[in-house]
C-alpha positions as CSV (number, residue, x, y, z in Angstrom):
1,X,46.6,-64.2,-4.5
2,X,48.1,-67.4,-3.1
3,X,49.9,-67.7,0.2
4,X,53.4,-67.8,-1.3
5,X,52.7,-64.7,-3.3
6,X,51.2,-62.8,-0.4
7,X,54.2,-63.7,1.8
8,X,56.4,-61.9,-0.8
9,X,54.1,-58.9,-0.9
10,X,56.1,-55.7,0.0
11,X,54.5,-53.9,2.9
12,X,57.2,-51.3,3.3
13,X,58.5,-49.7,0.1
14,X,60.8,-47.3,2.0
15,X,62.8,-50.1,3.6
16,X,61.9,-53.1,1.4
17,X,60.2,-55.4,3.9
18,X,57.8,-58.1,2.9
19,X,55.0,-59.8,4.8
20,X,57.3,-62.8,5.3
21,X,60.0,-60.5,6.7
22,X,57.6,-59.4,9.4
23,X,56.5,-63.0,10.1
24,X,60.0,-64.2,10.5
25,X,60.9,-61.2,12.7
26,X,58.0,-62.0,15.1
27,X,59.0,-65.7,15.2
28,X,62.6,-64.7,15.9
29,X,62.1,-61.9,18.4
30,X,58.6,-62.5,19.9
31,X,57.6,-59.1,18.4
32,X,58.3,-57.2,15.3
33,X,61.5,-55.2,15.6
34,X,61.0,-54.3,11.9
35,X,57.8,-52.5,12.7
36,X,59.5,-50.7,15.6
37,X,62.3,-49.6,13.3
38,X,59.8,-48.4,10.6
39,X,57.8,-46.4,13.2
40,X,61.0,-44.8,14.5
41,X,62.2,-43.9,11.0
42,X,58.8,-42.5,10.2
43,X,58.8,-40.4,13.3
44,X,62.3,-39.2,12.3
45,X,61.0,-38.1,8.9
46,X,62.8,-40.9,6.9
47,X,59.6,-42.4,5.5
48,X,58.6,-41.8,1.9
49,X,55.8,-44.3,1.5
50,X,53.5,-41.8,-0.2
51,X,55.8,-41.6,-3.2
52,X,57.5,-45.1,-3.2
53,X,54.4,-47.2,-2.7
54,X,52.7,-47.9,-6.0
55,X,49.3,-47.8,-4.2
56,X,50.2,-44.3,-2.9
57,X,50.0,-45.0,0.8
């Protein structure tokens, strides 16, 4: 997989975030607010990665 393709790789199928989204988020905010949101949503029961992710995780 080349760098451009890996940047577009979806890492969160519940909320549609890619590797590049997280990189941009860290550059913009100094940390990943996206990952904080994903963790909060997961803790609230709003995560469905097990069924949405084609890799099943």
